[in-house]
Steps between C-alpha positions, in 0.01 A plus 500: 500500500133591485288193434131405502504427873633844584247672280215288641615567862514877434143505347366282780663722763319799353163320490542370860599847628203666327270246657660559840444872461132443436478250783645737759390840375146449352368618835642841426362526145152349491212536742397138476843389633502722809316258726663208680281267287726569200785340692357162412511581132853641532606193690394287204734713287784353704464161333575599141753759621687234699502271197638775280782579743573129532539475120710821497742343744510163316540639147720789610740257667509291182556813286763676714659196668499668839242625747659841560412624156142381542473682834640827363284479190192449713597788721560727206173412327300565822679834546400595142142374519396659834566867428349482151183335626477736797541799270244362258229420752559725797664792327792509741768716345821382343746686729869514429549220757250282318649574159853417631371178649346399169831571328692294755247215466550511123878481544468206745274322248736564212802385700335160538489459124878538461 
């Protein structure tokens, strides 16, 4: 069931979501990104991010044969990426609620591979 398109889609979803995290949350991590001038730089991030998500949708649809699986995979990857990046950069704790959410996201992702 798992083919090259599904693997590529999963990897690209992780890359795109990591870039989105930097795009939106750099202002909270680095001093240089606090000013509104950094919005122009972050806006430029939107171009490669949009292209990555476009390919995720295209290749995910080819790999899975339906759009629902692509949507659920994208959601699960974003729910896995955000708490890890937030913990890593901002030191926000992994509460039981966050850990359970990570577990549920993992289950949602694994269900798409069945």
